[in-house]
VEXDREN-2710 file (C-alpha; in Angstrom, 1 decimal):
% VEXDREN-2710
k/r/px/py/pz
1/UNK/0.0/0.0/0.0
2/UNK/2.8/2.3/0.8
3/UNK/4.5/1.5/-2.5
4/UNK/1.3/2.0/-4.4
5/UNK/0.6/5.3/-2.8
6/UNK/4.2/6.5/-3.5
7/UNK/3.9/5.4/-7.2
8/UNK/0.6/7.2/-7.5
9/UNK/1.9/10.3/-5.9
10/UNK/5.0/10.2/-8.2
11/UNK/2.8/9.8/-11.3
12/UNK/0.6/12.7/-10.2
13/UNK/3.6/14.9/-9.9
14/UNK/5.0/13.8/-13.2
15/UNK/1.8/14.4/-15.0
16/UNK/1.5/17.8/-13.3
17/UNK/5.0/18.8/-14.3
18/UNK/4.3/17.6/-17.9
19/UNK/1.2/19.8/-18.1
20/UNK/3.0/22.7/-16.8
21/UNK/5.8/22.1/-19.3
22/UNK/3.3/21.7/-22.2
23/UNK/1.5/24.9/-21.0
24/UNK/4.8/26.8/-20.9
25/UNK/5.7/25.7/-24.5
26/UNK/2.3/26.7/-25.7
27/UNK/2.5/30.1/-24.1
28/UNK/6.1/30.7/-25.3
29/UNK/5.1/29.7/-28.8
30/UNK/2.2/32.1/-28.7
31/UNK/4.3/35.0/-27.4
32/UNK/6.8/34.5/-30.2
33/UNK/4.1/34.5/-32.8
34/UNK/2.5/37.5/-31.1
35/UNK/6.0/39.3/-31.0
36/UNK/6.5/38.5/-34.7
37/UNK/3.1/39.7/-35.6
38/UNK/3.7/42.9/-33.7
39/UNK/6.9/43.6/-35.5
40/UNK/5.1/43.1/-38.9
41/UNK/2.3/45.4/-37.6
42/UNK/4.7/48.2/-36.6
43/UNK/6.5/47.9/-39.9
44/UNK/3.3/48.2/-41.9
45/UNK/2.2/51.3/-39.9
46/UNK/5.6/52.8/-40.3
47/UNK/5.6/52.4/-44.1
48/UNK/2.2/53.9/-44.3
49/UNK/3.4/57.0/-42.3
50/UNK/6.5/57.2/-44.4
51/UNK/4.4/57.1/-47.7
52/UNK/2.2/59.9/-46.1
53/UNK/5.1/62.1/-45.3
54/UNK/4.2/62.0/-41.6
55/UNK/7.9/62.4/-40.5
56/UNK/7.4/63.3/-36.8
57/UNK/4.7/60.7/-36.2
58/UNK/6.9/58.0/-37.9
59/UNK/9.8/58.9/-35.6
60/UNK/7.7/58.8/-32.5
61/UNK/6.3/55.3/-33.5
62/UNK/9.7/53.8/-34.3
63/UNK/11.8/55.4/-31.5
64/UNK/9.8/53.2/-29.0
65/UNK/11.6/50.2/-30.7
66/UNK/15.2/51.5/-30.6
67/UNK/16.3/48.5/-28.5
68/UNK/14.7/46.0/-30.9
69/UNK/16.7/43.3/-32.5
70/UNK/14.9/43.4/-35.7
71/UNK/17.0/45.0/-38.5
72/UNK/13.9/46.0/-40.5
73/UNK/12.7/48.2/-37.6
74/UNK/16.2/49.5/-36.9
75/UNK/17.0/50.8/-40.4
76/UNK/13.6/52.4/-40.6
77/UNK/14.4/54.2/-37.4
78/UNK/17.6/55.3/-38.9
79/UNK/15.8/56.7/-41.9
80/UNK/13.2/58.4/-39.7
81/UNK/15.8/60.0/-37.5
82/UNK/17.6/61.4/-40.6
83/UNK/14.3/62.6/-42.2
84/UNK/13.4/64.4/-38.9
85/UNK/16.9/66.0/-38.8
86/UNK/16.3/67.3/-42.5
87/UNK/13.2/69.3/-41.4
88/UNK/13.6/73.1/-41.3
89/UNK/11.8/73.2/-37.9
90/UNK/14.6/71.0/-36.3
91/UNK/17.2/73.0/-34.4
92/UNK/21.0/72.7/-35.3
93/UNK/21.7/70.8/-32.0
94/UNK/18.7/68.4/-32.6
95/UNK/20.1/67.7/-36.2
96/UNK/23.4/66.7/-34.8
97/UNK/21.9/64.5/-32.2
98/UNK/19.6/62.8/-34.7
99/UNK/22.4/62.3/-37.2
100/UNK/24.5/60.4/-34.7
101/UNK/21.3/58.5/-33.4
102/UNK/20.5/57.5/-37.1
103/UNK/24.0/56.1/-37.5
104/UNK/23.8/54.2/-34.4
105/UNK/20.6/52.6/-35.5
106/UNK/21.8/51.7/-38.9
107/UNK/24.9/50.2/-37.4
108/UNK/22.9/48.1/-35.1
109/UNK/20.6/47.0/-38.0
110/UNK/23.9/45.8/-39.8
111/UNK/25.0/43.9/-36.7
112/UNK/21.7/42.2/-36.6
113/UNK/21.5/41.3/-40.3
114/UNK/24.5/41.8/-42.5
115/UNK/22.6/40.6/-45.5
116/UNK/20.0/43.4/-45.3
117/UNK/20.5/45.7/-48.3
118/UNK/18.6/48.7/-46.7
119/UNK/20.8/48.5/-43.6
120/UNK/23.9/48.8/-45.8
121/UNK/22.4/51.7/-47.7
122/UNK/21.3/53.7/-44.6
123/UNK/24.5/53.1/-42.9
124/UNK/26.3/54.7/-45.8
125/UNK/23.9/57.6/-45.8
126/UNK/24.1/58.2/-42.1
127/UNK/28.0/57.9/-42.1
128/UNK/28.1/60.5/-44.8
129/UNK/25.8/62.8/-42.7
130/UNK/27.9/62.5/-39.6
131/UNK/30.9/63.6/-41.7
132/UNK/29.2/67.0/-42.0
133/UNK/29.7/67.5/-38.2
134/UNK/33.2/66.0/-38.0
135/UNK/34.9/68.0/-40.7
136/UNK/36.1/67.5/-44.3
137/UNK/39.0/65.2/-43.3
138/UNK/36.6/62.7/-41.6
139/UNK/34.1/63.0/-44.5
140/UNK/36.8/62.2/-47.1
141/UNK/38.2/59.4/-44.9
142/UNK/34.8/57.9/-44.7
143/UNK/34.2/58.0/-48.4
144/UNK/35.5/54.6/-49.3
145/UNK/33.6/52.9/-46.5
146/UNK/30.4/54.6/-47.7
147/UNK/30.9/53.6/-51.3
148/UNK/31.6/49.9/-50.1
149/UNK/28.3/49.9/-48.2
150/UNK/26.4/51.3/-51.3
151/UNK/27.9/48.7/-53.5
152/UNK/27.1/45.8/-51.1
153/UNK/23.5/47.2/-50.9
154/UNK/23.3/47.0/-54.8
155/UNK/24.7/43.4/-54.8
156/UNK/22.0/42.5/-52.3
157/UNK/19.3/44.3/-54.3
158/UNK/20.3/45.3/-57.8
159/UNK/16.9/46.9/-58.5
160/UNK/16.9/49.5/-55.6
161/UNK/16.7/52.7/-57.4
162/UNK/17.9/54.9/-54.4
163/UNK/21.1/53.1/-54.0
164/UNK/22.0/53.3/-57.7
165/UNK/21.3/57.2/-57.5
166/UNK/23.6/57.3/-54.3
167/UNK/26.4/55.7/-56.3
168/UNK/25.9/58.3/-59.0
169/UNK/26.0/61.1/-56.4
170/UNK/29.1/59.6/-54.8
171/UNK/30.9/59.7/-58.2
172/UNK/29.7/63.3/-58.9
173/UNK/30.9/64.5/-55.6
174/UNK/34.4/63.3/-56.2
175/UNK/34.4/64.6/-59.7
176/UNK/33.4/68.0/-58.3
177/UNK/36.0/68.0/-55.4
178/UNK/37.9/71.3/-55.1
179/UNK/41.7/71.1/-55.3
180/UNK/42.3/71.6/-51.5
181/UNK/40.0/68.6/-50.8
182/UNK/42.0/66.6/-53.3
183/UNK/45.1/67.4/-51.4
184/UNK/43.5/66.1/-48.1
185/UNK/42.4/62.9/-50.0
186/UNK/45.9/62.4/-51.2
187/UNK/47.3/62.5/-47.7
188/UNK/44.6/60.0/-46.4
189/UNK/44.9/57.3/-49.2
190/UNK/47.8/55.8/-50.9
191/UNK/45.4/55.8/-54.0
192/UNK/43.0/58.6/-53.4
193/UNK/39.4/58.0/-54.4
194/UNK/39.1/60.2/-57.6
195/UNK/36.4/60.5/-60.2
196/UNK/36.4/63.0/-63.2
197/UNK/33.3/63.7/-65.2
198/UNK/35.0/62.0/-68.2
199/UNK/35.6/58.9/-66.0
200/UNK/32.1/59.3/-64.8
201/UNK/30.7/59.1/-68.3
202/UNK/33.3/56.5/-69.6
203/UNK/32.4/54.1/-66.8
204/UNK/28.6/54.6/-67.4
205/UNK/28.0/56.3/-64.0
206/UNK/25.9/58.7/-66.0
207/UNK/23.6/55.8/-66.9
208/UNK/22.9/55.4/-63.2
209/UNK/20.9/58.5/-63.3
210/UNK/19.4/58.1/-66.8
211/UNK/18.4/54.4/-66.4
212/UNK/16.5/55.4/-63.2
213/UNK/14.6/58.0/-65.3
214/UNK/13.8/55.4/-68.0
215/UNK/12.5/53.0/-65.3
216/UNK/10.5/55.7/-63.3
217/UNK/10.3/59.2/-64.7
218/UNK/9.0/60.4/-61.3
219/UNK/11.6/58.6/-59.2
220/UNK/13.3/61.6/-57.6
221/UNK/13.6/65.2/-58.3
222/UNK/17.3/65.3/-57.2
223/UNK/18.0/62.6/-59.8
224/UNK/16.8/64.9/-62.6
225/UNK/18.9/67.8/-61.2
226/UNK/22.1/65.7/-61.1
227/UNK/21.4/64.5/-64.7
228/UNK/21.4/68.1/-65.8
229/UNK/24.4/69.2/-63.7
230/UNK/26.5/66.2/-65.1
231/UNK/25.7/67.0/-68.6
232/UNK/26.6/70.7/-67.9
233/UNK/30.0/69.7/-66.5
234/UNK/30.4/67.6/-69.8
235/UNK/29.6/70.8/-71.7
236/UNK/26.5/69.3/-73.3
237/UNK/24.2/72.2/-72.8
238/UNK/21.3/70.8/-74.9
239/UNK/21.0/67.7/-72.7
240/UNK/21.6/69.8/-69.5
241/UNK/18.7/72.1/-70.3
242/UNK/16.5/69.1/-71.0
243/UNK/17.1/67.6/-67.6
244/UNK/17.2/70.8/-65.7
245/UNK/13.9/71.7/-67.2
246/UNK/12.4/68.5/-66.0
247/UNK/13.8/69.1/-62.5
248/UNK/12.3/72.6/-62.6
249/UNK/8.8/71.3/-63.6
250/UNK/8.9/68.4/-61.1
251/UNK/5.9/68.7/-58.7
252/UNK/7.3/69.6/-55.4
253/UNK/5.9/67.4/-52.5
254/UNK/8.7/67.7/-50.0
255/UNK/11.1/70.3/-48.7
256/UNK/13.9/68.7/-50.7
257/UNK/11.8/69.0/-54.0
258/UNK/11.4/72.6/-53.3
259/UNK/15.3/73.1/-52.8
260/UNK/15.9/71.2/-56.1
END
């Protein structure tokens, strides 16, 4: 009888432990699914706000998730921080703070998922922005790293129009670099990153801008502007006038469009 009671008690404890274990598994699984669903929900809401131009609301939504481990959330927060910094209503000190915040988010996104093309793209953009606060030497010194991240983003997603445009801007910037900046570049690199407008055309970087227009005529007002500026530097005034006219006629939806 003692043995039977002990066995029954042992079975009851084992059964109870098993039920607790199964309940824990069920709850944990539900929590994981719920967490995943919540991330997707936040991303969907964020993309809607971004498409609507609700920069401040978007930032407020995403900054709540700054400690997230999800690369998709983190690069979107980097973009939102940068967009908020670009607003004319943002003070100079806030712009600086947001630029570094954006870079940190993009860096974290890369650490979480190195294969995320958008994380590479926004890391390159944010690293360039921070250079504005750290001086021309740092900005030129970061140039190679920035281009490497843009190129990696294109490898991961060859159809991303924004990154293709950014590679074009990178080449244009070095082609337009003043002599004193070239001297700084020469001291920083054994082989300084150079790009002339002739090289720019010869290596089809001009096509980066023009192919984007062919694929999507309303892709980006700044793309039209740089097509015009590049043709002007190549002394092709007829083509320059064509693209600058298109940039002038572009419907201005954002502050950047108005600046263009």
